[in-house]
VMD Tcl script that draws the C-alpha trace (Angstrom):
set ca {
  {-6.70 29.76 14.36}
  {-9.41 27.46 15.65}
  {-12.52 29.52 16.14}
  {-14.47 27.25 13.77}
  {-13.10 23.72 13.62}
  {-16.04 21.64 12.45}
  {-18.36 20.09 15.00}
  {-17.67 20.67 18.67}
  {-17.17 17.44 20.66}
  {-20.56 15.78 21.15}
  {-19.90 15.18 24.84}
  {-19.22 18.87 25.38}
  {-22.42 19.91 23.59}
  {-24.51 17.45 25.60}
  {-22.87 18.53 28.85}
  {-23.49 22.21 28.20}
  {-27.05 21.58 27.06}
  {-27.72 19.53 30.20}
  {-26.27 22.16 32.50}
  {-28.08 25.09 30.86}
  {-31.00 26.50 32.81}
  {-30.54 23.91 35.57}
  {-30.45 26.49 38.38}
  {-31.72 30.03 38.65}
  {-30.08 31.48 41.76}
  {-28.06 34.68 41.51}
  {-24.49 34.00 40.46}
  {-23.78 37.73 40.68}
  {-25.69 40.65 42.17}
  {-24.97 44.17 41.02}
  {-26.53 47.00 43.01}
  {-26.94 50.18 41.02}
  {-27.45 53.65 42.35}
  {-30.67 55.01 40.82}
  {-30.48 58.80 40.64}
  {-34.24 59.34 40.25}
  {-37.27 57.35 41.39}
  {-39.90 58.79 39.05}
  {-42.40 56.50 37.35}
  {-40.99 57.66 34.00}
  {-37.52 56.58 35.09}
  {-38.86 53.17 36.16}
  {-40.57 52.79 32.81}
  {-37.36 53.52 30.88}
  {-35.25 51.38 33.18}
  {-37.54 48.36 32.92}
  {-38.94 48.51 29.40}
  {-36.23 50.27 27.41}
  {-33.02 49.07 29.06}
  {-34.55 45.73 29.99}
  {-33.21 45.51 33.54}
  {-35.20 42.97 35.61}
  {-35.27 44.96 38.87}
  {-34.79 48.73 39.17}
  {-31.63 49.49 41.09}
  {-30.15 45.99 40.93}
  {-29.12 43.20 38.58}
  {-29.27 39.47 39.32}
  {-27.22 37.45 36.85}
  {-28.36 33.86 37.39}
  {-26.43 30.66 36.93}
  {-28.88 29.82 34.18}
  {-27.94 33.08 32.45}
  {-24.29 32.04 32.44}
  {-25.06 28.48 31.31}
  {-27.23 29.76 28.50}
  {-24.61 32.29 27.40}
  {-21.85 29.67 27.40}
  {-24.03 27.25 25.46}
  {-24.98 29.92 22.91}
  {-21.31 30.86 22.47}
  {-20.22 27.24 21.92}
  {-22.76 26.77 19.15}
  {-20.81 29.36 17.16}
  {-17.29 28.98 18.49}
  {-16.18 25.39 18.59}
  {-13.56 24.30 21.10}
  {-11.73 21.05 21.59}
  {-9.50 20.26 24.58}
  {-6.04 19.27 23.28}
  {-4.51 15.86 23.82}
  {-1.36 17.45 25.18}
  {-0.58 20.81 26.70}
  {-2.71 23.86 25.93}
  {-1.25 25.97 23.13}
  {-2.30 29.54 22.25}
  {-4.27 28.15 19.30}
  {-6.18 25.90 21.72}
  {-6.76 28.63 24.30}
  {-7.92 31.27 21.83}
  {-11.33 29.64 21.16}
  {-11.93 29.12 24.90}
  {-11.16 32.79 25.46}
  {-13.57 33.67 22.64}
  {-16.35 31.61 24.25}
  {-15.87 33.39 27.58}
  {-15.75 36.74 25.79}
  {-18.91 36.03 23.79}
  {-20.72 34.82 26.93}
  {-19.68 38.06 28.65}
  {-21.04 40.05 25.71}
  {-24.37 38.19 25.82}
  {-24.78 38.84 29.54}
  {-23.63 42.47 29.25}
  {-26.13 43.13 26.46}
  {-28.98 41.44 28.32}
  {-28.49 43.51 31.47}
  {-27.14 46.67 29.83}
  {-24.00 46.47 31.92}
  {-21.81 49.56 31.94}
  {-18.08 49.31 31.05}
  {-17.30 49.67 34.75}
  {-19.63 46.81 35.67}
  {-18.15 44.65 32.91}
  {-14.60 45.35 34.11}
  {-15.11 45.25 37.90}
  {-18.28 43.26 38.65}
  {-18.59 40.60 35.96}
  {-15.21 38.96 36.76}
  {-16.46 38.42 40.34}
  {-19.16 36.03 39.10}
  {-18.62 32.53 40.48}
  {-18.15 30.27 37.46}
  {-17.55 27.06 39.44}
  {-21.24 26.15 39.36}
  {-21.71 27.04 35.71}
  {-20.99 25.51 32.33}
  {-17.77 27.56 32.21}
  {-16.19 25.00 34.55}
  {-16.67 22.29 31.92}
  {-14.56 24.08 29.33}
  {-11.98 25.52 31.73}
  {-8.41 24.26 31.09}
  {-6.84 22.42 33.98}
  {-4.13 25.01 34.59}
  {-6.82 27.72 35.00}
  {-9.08 25.53 37.16}
  {-8.75 25.40 40.97}
  {-5.38 23.91 41.94}
  {-3.83 22.85 45.22}
  {-0.12 23.70 45.35}
  {2.65 22.35 47.56}
  {5.79 24.46 48.14}
  {8.98 23.21 46.53}
  {12.62 24.19 46.37}
  {12.66 24.96 42.66}
  {10.37 27.02 40.47}
  {8.20 25.27 37.95}
  {9.30 26.07 34.43}
  {5.80 27.33 33.57}
  {5.54 29.50 36.70}
  {2.41 27.81 38.06}
  {2.06 27.72 41.85}
  {4.36 30.67 42.48}
  {1.38 31.96 44.44}
  {-0.19 29.22 46.55}
  {-3.66 30.74 46.51}
  {-3.73 32.10 42.96}
  {-1.66 29.53 41.03}
  {-1.82 31.26 37.63}
  {-0.44 34.57 38.89}
  {2.80 35.16 37.01}
  {2.54 31.83 35.16}
  {2.65 31.19 31.43}
  {-0.71 31.61 29.66}
  {-1.96 33.99 32.37}
  {-3.97 36.97 31.18}
  {-2.36 40.38 31.47}
  {-3.54 42.13 34.60}
  {-4.79 45.72 34.71}
  {-3.84 48.85 36.62}
  {-6.79 50.65 35.02}
  {-9.92 49.12 33.48}
  {-9.61 48.56 29.73}
  {-10.92 51.26 27.44}
  {-12.87 49.37 24.78}
  {-15.47 51.27 22.77}
  {-18.12 48.63 23.55}
  {-16.85 47.87 27.06}
  {-15.99 44.33 25.93}
  {-13.53 44.08 23.06}
  {-13.76 46.70 20.31}
  {-10.73 49.05 20.12}
  {-10.79 52.45 21.77}
  {-12.31 55.42 19.94}
  {-11.88 59.16 20.35}
  {-13.68 61.09 23.06}
  {-16.26 62.31 20.53}
  {-16.90 58.76 19.25}
  {-14.90 59.09 16.04}
  {-11.95 56.93 15.06}
  {-8.57 57.65 16.61}
  {-5.83 58.98 14.33}
  {-4.15 56.48 12.03}
  {-1.20 54.81 13.79}
  {1.13 55.45 10.86}
  {0.30 59.18 10.86}
  {1.30 59.36 14.53}
  {4.57 57.61 13.78}
  {5.49 59.62 10.69}
  {4.66 63.07 12.05}
  {5.52 62.87 15.76}
  {8.25 60.23 16.03}
  {10.75 61.38 13.44}
  {14.39 60.37 13.34}
  {16.13 63.24 15.16}
  {19.28 61.36 16.18}
  {20.11 62.85 19.60}
  {22.42 60.80 21.85}
  {22.09 60.09 25.55}
  {24.85 61.57 27.71}
  {25.48 58.58 29.96}
  {23.76 55.34 28.93}
  {25.31 52.83 26.55}
  {23.53 50.52 24.13}
  {24.14 47.79 26.72}
  {21.09 49.13 28.57}
  {19.05 48.46 25.42}
  {20.37 44.90 25.27}
  {19.58 44.20 28.93}
  {16.20 45.91 28.68}
  {15.21 43.84 25.67}
  {16.43 40.69 27.39}
  {14.21 41.51 30.37}
  {11.27 42.39 28.14}
  {11.59 38.95 26.57}
  {11.78 37.41 30.04}
  {8.54 39.19 30.96}
  {6.13 39.27 28.07}
  {5.07 37.83 24.72}
  {1.50 38.34 23.55}
  {-0.18 35.23 22.16}
  {-1.33 35.89 18.59}
  {-2.39 33.73 15.64}
  {0.68 32.60 13.69}
  {1.34 31.27 10.24}
  {1.20 27.45 10.60}
  {4.16 26.99 8.24}
  {6.89 29.20 9.69}
  {5.22 30.21 13.01}
  {5.79 33.90 12.26}
  {3.26 36.70 12.41}
  {0.38 36.40 10.00}
  {0.68 38.65 6.96}
  {-2.75 38.05 5.52}
  {-4.92 41.06 6.31}
  {-4.31 43.75 3.73}
  {-5.82 43.42 0.27}
  {-8.18 40.60 1.28}
  {-11.95 40.61 1.09}
  {-13.69 40.64 4.49}
  {-14.75 37.00 4.22}
  {-11.11 36.01 3.53}
  {-9.57 37.83 6.48}
  {-8.50 36.31 9.74}
  {-11.00 37.44 12.42}
  {-8.09 38.90 14.40}
  {-7.02 41.27 11.63}
  {-6.71 44.92 12.68}
  {-4.62 46.22 9.78}
  {-4.34 49.93 9.08}
  {-4.00 51.82 5.79}
  {-1.05 54.01 4.94}
  {-2.16 57.54 4.00}
  {-1.59 58.38 0.35}
  {0.54 61.38 1.36}
  {2.89 59.35 3.61}
  {6.36 60.97 3.36}
  {8.14 57.61 2.94}
  {5.85 54.77 1.86}
  {4.26 56.73 -0.99}
  {7.61 56.48 -2.79}
  {7.10 52.73 -3.07}
  {3.34 52.51 -3.48}
  {3.00 50.70 -0.13}
  {-0.57 51.23 1.06}
  {-1.34 48.99 4.04}
  {0.35 47.45 7.10}
  {-0.82 44.09 8.42}
  {-1.60 43.79 12.11}
  {-3.04 40.90 14.14}
  {-4.82 41.23 17.48}
  {-3.86 39.08 20.42}
  {-5.91 36.04 21.38}
  {-8.37 36.65 24.23}
  {-7.08 34.87 27.29}
  {-8.55 32.47 29.82}
  {-8.48 34.06 33.30}
  {-8.03 32.03 36.45}
  {-11.19 29.98 37.10}
  {-12.40 31.01 33.63}
  {-13.84 34.26 34.93}
  {-15.99 36.40 32.65}
  {-15.29 40.01 31.77}
  {-13.78 42.22 29.04}
  {-11.11 41.09 26.61}
  {-7.77 40.40 28.24}
  {-4.96 39.10 26.07}
  {-2.61 36.53 27.57}
  {1.10 36.14 28.07}
  {2.98 33.18 26.59}
  {5.84 33.76 29.05}
  {6.01 33.78 32.82}
  {5.42 37.21 34.34}
  {8.18 37.04 36.94}
  {11.94 37.33 36.56}
  {12.81 33.64 36.30}
  {15.16 33.37 33.33}
  {12.58 31.71 31.10}
  {14.28 33.57 28.26}
  {17.22 31.24 29.00}
  {15.44 28.07 30.11}
  {12.11 28.13 28.28}
  {8.53 28.41 29.50}
  {7.43 24.78 29.21}
  {8.96 21.47 30.17}
  {9.25 20.54 26.49}
  {11.25 23.68 25.75}
  {13.41 23.07 28.82}
  {14.14 19.49 27.72}
  {15.13 20.65 24.23}
  {17.62 23.13 25.69}
  {19.34 20.73 28.08}
  {22.44 18.71 27.24}
  {21.34 15.90 29.58}
  {24.67 15.65 31.35}
  {26.41 17.67 34.06}
  {23.45 20.04 34.43}
  {24.54 21.76 31.21}
  {22.60 23.59 28.53}
  {23.10 22.66 24.89}
  {25.59 24.61 22.83}
  {27.04 24.79 19.31}
  {30.75 24.46 18.73}
  {31.09 27.00 15.94}
  {34.88 27.34 16.07}
  {36.48 23.89 16.44}
  {40.22 24.09 16.93}
  {40.09 27.73 18.03}
  {40.25 28.87 21.68}
  {36.79 30.41 21.45}
  {33.72 29.68 23.55}
  {30.54 28.05 22.32}
  {27.57 29.70 20.66}
  {23.92 28.94 21.25}
  {22.58 25.74 19.69}
  {21.23 26.03 16.17}
  {17.52 26.17 15.44}
  {16.70 23.28 13.11}
  {13.05 22.37 13.74}
  {11.42 25.39 12.04}
  {14.45 27.29 10.69}
  {12.43 30.27 9.39}
  {10.68 30.91 12.70}
  {11.71 34.35 13.91}
  {14.45 34.52 11.28}
  {15.10 35.98 7.83}
  {17.24 33.63 5.74}
  {18.54 34.34 2.26}
  {19.29 30.67 1.57}
  {18.69 27.28 3.13}
  {22.21 26.86 4.49}
  {21.82 29.74 6.93}
  {20.89 28.85 10.49}
  {19.68 30.93 13.40}
  {19.91 30.20 17.11}
  {17.76 28.39 19.65}
  {17.16 29.70 23.17}
  {14.47 29.73 25.83}
  {12.58 32.51 24.06}
  {11.60 32.44 20.40}
  {12.71 36.03 19.68}
  {16.39 35.31 20.41}
  {17.22 36.18 16.77}
  {15.12 39.35 16.69}
  {18.16 41.55 17.14}
  {21.80 40.54 17.12}
  {22.70 42.25 20.40}
  {19.84 40.39 22.07}
  {21.26 37.09 20.79}
  {24.58 38.05 22.35}
  {22.96 38.47 25.77}
  {21.34 35.05 25.41}
  {24.76 33.62 24.54}
  {26.38 35.17 27.61}
  {23.77 33.68 29.93}
  {23.98 30.23 28.33}
  {27.74 30.35 28.85}
  {27.27 31.60 32.42}
  {24.96 28.69 33.20}
  {27.43 26.15 31.85}
  {30.36 27.83 33.61}
  {28.58 27.64 36.96}
  {27.41 24.06 36.35}
  {31.02 22.98 35.66}
  {32.20 24.52 38.94}
  {29.34 23.06 40.98}
  {30.09 19.63 39.48}
  {33.67 19.89 40.75}
  {32.54 21.12 44.18}
  {29.85 18.44 44.48}
  {30.84 15.43 42.36}
  {27.99 13.43 43.92}
  {25.31 15.69 42.39}
  {23.51 14.27 39.38}
  {22.52 16.10 36.20}
  {19.16 17.20 37.60}
  {20.54 18.62 40.82}
  {23.28 20.47 38.96}
  {20.81 21.90 36.45}
  {18.30 23.06 39.06}
  {20.87 24.59 41.42}
  {22.62 26.36 38.54}
  {19.32 27.62 37.17}
  {18.48 28.94 40.63}
  {21.77 30.86 40.79}
  {21.52 32.32 37.27}
  {17.96 33.51 37.93}
  {19.21 35.21 41.10}
  {22.01 36.88 39.12}
  {19.49 38.20 36.58}
  {17.27 39.56 39.35}
  {20.20 41.19 41.11}
  {21.65 42.85 37.99}
  {18.21 44.11 36.98}
  {17.59 45.85 40.32}
  {21.19 46.78 41.09}
  {22.38 48.06 37.69}
  {19.53 48.36 35.17}
  {16.78 50.03 37.22}
  {19.04 52.63 38.92}
  {20.07 53.84 35.47}
  {16.54 53.65 34.03}
  {14.45 54.97 36.94}
  {16.92 56.69 39.23}
  {17.36 56.17 42.95}
  {14.55 58.55 43.94}
  {11.87 56.67 42.00}
  {13.27 53.34 43.17}
  {13.11 54.45 46.80}
  {9.53 55.70 46.38}
  {8.39 52.29 45.08}
  {10.48 50.13 47.42}
  {12.85 48.87 44.72}
  {16.18 49.50 46.45}
  {17.97 46.29 47.37}
  {18.79 45.47 50.96}
  {22.17 44.38 52.29}
  {20.97 41.01 53.49}
  {17.62 39.27 53.44}
  {14.49 41.17 52.42}
  {11.31 39.80 53.95}
  {8.88 41.64 51.71}
  {6.92 38.88 50.00}
  {3.18 39.58 49.87}
  {0.91 36.73 48.68}
  {-1.81 39.29 47.91}
  {0.32 40.92 45.21}
  {-0.05 39.64 41.66}
  {3.40 39.71 40.01}
  {1.90 39.09 36.56}
  {2.54 41.54 33.77}
  {0.08 44.39 33.31}
  {-1.37 45.35 29.95}
  {-0.02 48.91 30.13}
  {3.49 47.65 30.90}
  {3.50 45.12 28.05}
  {1.72 47.11 25.35}
  {3.23 50.52 26.10}
  {5.57 51.41 28.97}
  {8.25 48.73 28.66}
  {8.53 49.50 24.96}
  {10.38 52.66 26.00}
  {13.60 51.15 24.64}
  {12.51 51.72 21.06}
  {13.34 55.38 21.61}
  {16.90 54.45 22.60}
  {17.71 52.38 19.51}
  {20.64 53.64 17.41}
  {20.55 53.72 13.62}
  {23.72 51.62 13.47}
  {25.32 49.13 15.86}
  {29.03 49.54 16.43}
  {31.86 47.05 16.87}
  {34.87 47.95 19.01}
  {38.13 46.11 19.68}
  {39.00 44.62 23.08}
  {41.28 47.66 23.48}
  {38.24 49.95 23.08}
  {38.95 51.18 19.57}
  {36.14 51.68 17.05}
  {36.19 49.09 14.23}
  {33.02 49.40 12.17}
  {29.24 49.72 12.34}
  {26.28 48.07 10.68}
  {22.74 49.29 10.04}
  {20.36 48.17 12.74}
  {17.86 46.88 10.17}
  {20.56 44.56 8.79}
  {20.90 42.90 12.21}
  {17.21 42.32 12.88}
  {16.36 38.62 12.54}
  {19.79 38.16 10.95}
  {22.32 37.02 13.61}
  {24.83 35.62 11.12}
  {27.74 37.89 12.11}
  {28.14 35.78 15.27}
  {29.49 32.89 13.18}
  {32.61 34.97 12.49}
  {35.43 34.31 15.02}
  {35.91 37.12 17.55}
  {32.98 39.22 16.37}
  {30.86 38.55 19.48}
  {33.50 40.20 21.67}
  {33.61 43.18 19.30}
  {29.86 43.72 19.52}
  {30.01 43.51 23.32}
  {32.76 46.11 23.35}
  {30.62 48.22 21.05}
  {27.64 47.95 23.40}
  {29.82 49.09 26.31}
  {31.22 52.09 24.39}
  {28.43 53.28 22.09}
  {25.95 55.74 23.61}
  {22.30 54.95 23.03}
  {19.87 57.45 21.57}
  {18.20 59.93 23.89}
  {14.91 59.06 25.56}
  {12.55 61.26 23.56}
  {9.99 61.19 20.77}
  {12.67 60.72 18.10}
  {12.82 57.14 16.77}
  {15.33 55.86 14.23}
  {13.86 55.19 10.79}
  {15.63 51.85 10.90}
  {12.55 50.63 12.80}
  {9.90 53.11 11.61}
  {10.52 52.56 7.88}
  {12.81 49.53 7.60}
  {11.69 47.03 10.26}
  {12.02 43.42 9.01}
  {13.16 44.74 5.63}
  {13.91 41.94 3.18}
  {17.23 41.97 1.32}
  {15.59 42.73 -2.04}
  {13.34 45.50 -0.67}
  {13.93 49.18 0.05}
  {11.33 49.48 2.80}
  {10.08 47.50 5.76}
  {7.45 47.90 8.47}
  {6.88 50.43 11.26}
  {7.54 49.49 14.89}
  {6.09 52.72 16.28}
  {2.79 52.18 14.46}
  {2.74 48.63 15.84}
  {3.22 49.99 19.37}
  {0.29 52.37 18.99}
  {-1.91 49.70 17.44}
  {-1.02 47.13 20.14}
  {-2.06 49.57 22.84}
  {-5.45 49.95 21.15}
  {-5.73 46.18 20.76}
  {-5.19 45.84 24.53}
  {-7.69 48.58 25.37}
  {-4.97 50.63 27.07}
  {-6.55 53.96 28.17}
  {-5.21 57.24 26.83}
  {-2.34 59.24 28.28}
  {-4.56 61.51 30.38}
  {-6.06 58.60 32.31}
  {-2.56 57.45 33.27}
  {-1.57 60.84 34.59}
  {-4.55 60.62 36.90}
  {-3.66 57.06 37.95}
  {-0.11 58.15 38.78}
  {-1.30 61.13 40.84}
  {0.00 63.74 38.39}
  {-1.60 67.03 37.49}
  {-4.27 66.58 34.81}
  {-3.88 67.61 31.19}
  {-6.96 69.51 30.05}
  {-5.63 71.20 26.90}
  {-2.92 70.78 24.31}
  {-1.25 73.87 25.76}
  {-0.80 71.95 29.03}
  {1.38 69.45 27.18}
  {4.11 72.04 26.75}
  {4.92 71.72 30.46}
  {5.81 68.05 29.95}
  {7.27 67.79 26.42}
  {8.63 70.04 23.69}
  {6.47 72.78 22.20}
  {6.84 71.21 18.76}
  {5.60 67.81 19.96}
  {2.63 69.40 21.75}
  {1.77 71.30 18.56}
  {1.92 68.13 16.47}
  {-0.44 66.37 18.89}
  {-2.91 69.23 18.54}
  {-2.85 68.83 14.76}
  {-3.37 65.06 14.81}
  {-5.70 64.39 17.77}
  {-9.10 66.01 18.33}
  {-8.78 65.91 22.12}
  {-5.82 65.79 24.47}
  {-7.61 62.90 26.22}
  {-7.25 60.78 23.07}
  {-3.44 60.69 22.93}
  {-2.08 57.14 22.95}
  {-0.05 56.15 26.00}
  {3.10 54.88 24.26}
  {3.46 57.95 22.09}
  {3.09 60.43 24.95}
  {5.11 58.27 27.34}
  {8.29 58.42 25.25}
  {7.69 62.12 24.53}
  {7.63 63.23 28.19}
  {10.65 65.04 29.59}
  {12.63 62.71 31.87}
  {12.49 63.10 35.63}
  {15.67 64.32 37.38}
  {18.11 61.43 37.68}
  {15.94 59.20 35.47}
  {15.79 58.29 31.80}
  {11.98 58.23 31.82}
  {9.18 60.72 32.26}
  {6.75 60.53 35.19}
  {4.08 58.30 33.60}
  {6.37 55.57 32.29}
  {8.38 55.74 35.54}
  {5.14 55.19 37.46}
  {3.94 52.22 35.36}
  {7.34 50.48 35.16}
  {8.16 51.03 38.84}
  {4.74 49.69 39.83}
  {5.31 46.58 37.71}
  {8.80 45.96 39.08}
  {7.52 46.52 42.61}
  {4.96 43.77 41.99}
  {7.61 41.54 40.40}
  {9.56 41.67 43.65}
  {6.78 41.65 46.24}
  {4.70 38.99 44.50}
  {7.47 36.49 43.70}
  {7.65 33.73 46.32}
  {11.02 32.71 44.85}
  {12.59 36.17 44.97}
  {16.30 35.65 45.63}
  {16.45 37.85 48.75}
  {13.62 36.12 50.63}
  {14.27 34.22 53.86}
  {12.24 31.36 55.27}
  {11.15 29.77 51.97}
  {12.04 26.27 50.73}
  {13.83 28.07 47.90}
  {15.76 30.53 50.09}
  {19.52 30.86 49.82}
  {21.70 30.55 52.90}
  {23.18 33.85 54.21}
  {26.58 33.07 52.65}
  {25.03 32.10 49.33}
  {22.97 35.28 49.24}
  {26.03 37.38 50.04}
  {27.88 35.72 47.16}
  {25.05 36.42 44.71}
  {24.96 40.07 45.75}
  {28.52 40.37 44.46}
  {27.44 39.33 40.96}
  {27.55 41.94 38.21}
  {27.14 42.29 34.47}
  {30.81 43.24 34.14}
  {31.84 39.96 35.80}
  {29.50 37.94 33.54}
  {31.12 39.65 30.54}
  {34.63 39.00 31.85}
  {33.93 35.31 32.50}
  {32.04 34.50 29.33}
  {33.80 36.32 26.50}
  {36.94 35.21 24.70}
  {39.46 38.05 24.76}
  {37.97 40.92 26.77}
  {40.41 41.80 29.54}
  {38.98 45.04 30.92}
  {35.65 46.82 31.03}
  {33.97 49.55 33.04}
  {32.40 48.53 36.35}
  {28.89 49.30 35.07}
  {28.69 48.47 31.34}
  {25.26 50.09 30.94}
  {26.92 53.46 31.66}
  {29.62 55.13 29.58}
  {33.05 54.78 31.12}
  {34.31 57.66 33.23}
  {37.79 57.66 34.82}
  {36.37 58.82 38.16}
  {32.75 57.62 38.32}
  {32.82 54.47 36.18}
  {36.42 53.49 35.43}
  {37.54 50.63 33.26}
  {38.92 47.80 35.37}
  {40.93 44.70 34.62}
  {38.89 41.50 34.67}
  {41.50 40.24 37.15}
  {40.72 43.07 39.56}
  {39.03 42.32 42.86}
  {36.87 45.37 42.20}
  {34.91 43.16 39.80}
  {34.27 40.37 42.34}
  {33.98 36.75 41.31}
  {30.85 34.80 42.19}
  {32.09 32.63 45.07}
  {30.44 29.21 44.73}
  {32.05 27.57 47.76}
  {28.93 28.21 49.90}
  {27.24 25.59 47.72}
  {29.65 22.84 48.77}
  {27.70 19.92 50.19}
  {29.40 17.06 52.01}
  {28.16 13.69 50.66}
  {25.69 12.12 53.05}
  {24.89 15.41 54.74}
  {22.05 17.80 54.07}
  {24.30 20.68 53.09}
  {25.68 23.71 54.92}
  {22.14 24.51 56.09}
  {18.99 22.37 56.01}
  {17.91 21.76 52.41}
  {14.66 20.29 51.14}
  {15.07 17.18 48.95}
  {16.93 17.96 45.74}
  {14.02 16.97 43.52}
  {11.32 18.83 45.42}
  {9.65 21.02 42.81}
  {6.18 22.54 42.83}
  {3.33 20.06 42.58}
  {-0.39 20.60 42.28}
  {-3.56 18.58 42.39}
  {-6.95 19.21 40.88}
  {-10.48 17.90 41.14}
  {-12.50 16.01 38.54}
  {-13.33 17.83 35.35}
  {-14.16 17.24 31.73}
  {-10.56 16.15 31.17}
  {-10.79 13.01 33.28}
  {-10.59 11.78 36.88}
  {-8.65 13.51 39.58}
  {-4.91 12.92 39.51}
  {-2.95 12.55 42.72}
  {-0.25 14.98 43.77}
  {2.33 12.22 43.41}
  {1.25 11.48 39.85}
  {1.24 15.18 39.05}
  {4.53 16.03 40.72}
  {6.91 18.04 38.66}
  {9.51 15.37 39.38}
  {12.97 16.20 38.04}
  {11.52 19.24 36.34}
  {9.12 17.39 34.04}
  {5.58 16.09 34.01}
  {2.75 18.61 34.03}
  {0.19 16.14 35.34}
  {-1.52 16.23 31.98}
}
mol new
graphics top color blue
foreach p $ca { graphics top sphere $p radius 0.5 }
foreach p [lrange $ca 0 end-1] q [lrange $ca 1 end] { graphics top cylinder $p $q radius 0.2 }
display resetview
């Protein structure tokens, strides 16, 4: 945490002081509708509220400069020597947030004006430009064949859209009690119910199973969640895990981001152990594109598009660390020398306790493109499958094109694997999750050939409601135990879910990975409802010597409040659904018991937290989700497709596949990836996210043509030619240029080119 790091750089202080009050023109004009024109009204408006002109507001450039300068006298920032980390960006976000607060207080801006008008203020001619990181400053992008690892320049006109470090976007304005940053309060101004009370009384462990979906849908959903979103928060500098330093500290000792919550003395579980408080840390405020002002918006460490960054990393440094450096391959670990078993993920050795719970120093966890690879064992298995799939494809491409070098093989393979992930997500995962009717309504159904639906006006970046609430639906599906089955589909054993969280050590046992995959394909997941297994509500991250852990449901509720996510009723209105005006109305959309419990905990139906109500809604016909979560998730996935310039179905882009290549990719499937990348699995159902059915979803031999192979012959390129269809140069990756700033002179596009996948133009 770097909110106060000694003296701010002298050059920055002098620059801000010199800019302050240098120009007084309006940087932003806000016209207000004045309901009454009486002299009394004018008196109150001018002298009490302090507005300079009745009916309008003129925020001057000098106002902004002065606010930025005042903020930097309290919050010290220092541009990093290398790339911008969350710890570096947090203070810049705090300065912009404090400047927004100063301006909002001066002009008595309403929450709506703070959310909608203040971000429109032109910061280019203000002191904000001097502290704005290069990636958030104006960029000029040039199209390339391959995505940048960090996602910048996916959109040519808004380069940070969908990129790492971008702020979460909004479908609805944030609901902060002060319009700026403070967490939401109840409709009557009182505090909202304690997050643990909501978890303990509404989201009990009922244990109902789904009738069709397997736990494989949980594994794929979590993989996609970790491809989409990771909130930047302060971390412990030693092990880079979540801070656990909020409870039982005096106010002056606490981290400023602490938002811990007490456990009620009558808690049905924690009172048995005398556990009285759960630590919780807010997310860093982000730095919007062009360092715009406005309310608190947290930021995403990951890219917000489906680009496999969970496999390949979100920065060039991470990508380098994951590459073998030969044959386009990713690194691996040979865990079973002498045995005919495939490789595991490479071992994590730099900070071995990061994202891992180790009982002794000899234990090792895994390294992947996303830090949470070890968060749950079945998630680590999905990472392993995709690492193996990348290396399998790279080996074949190397044989088909022996003249390709390591970089070309890596980039082309990465391109194919990303396309496979996109295809499986929209062809297998979403039909099961949303249903065909919802998918059709939001334009999510895949086409047979090319799909020319890219819209540069659509921001594909992750929304706050999707990250902090809706895409956490999978927590309702989690089983209490994870099963292992034999390759012949016979049950072997099961293990408590809490014993597999941040403890992936079973994968070092020969043959066990296949058994867990067979278990995922045969074990039904829990039903989509308000019942949540106590493995994550009472035992999350439970240490070996303890009898209790933390509460994931309470974290979900608290994260929604941290993000300023509006209550459930506001989302029904956004989604065009009938309003909820009383607790009795809830009975039309969830069980009578759940509606009754809400009435006992919340003062108003408008106060109910989105995540809690979202998982409690009755599913739509043909869908696993209720109407509100269906609406939010479908909207996000619609944006992820329409706003991605590298979407695999698009024609006419430097990154586009040829017709034959696209046809080959559209034959890819999760069942084929399992067949190709496991050791002894010989048959599996066509759609592993759905329970096998002899008629609707039969088990098939991996040798069957009904599970098509990914044909890579369309990628054959004759040496000396430009390929089967015109290709851009093999090393053409996104580049950008920028103008002079505090960070030094302008750098040319050639110097800044992302040549061979590296070089951020720092």
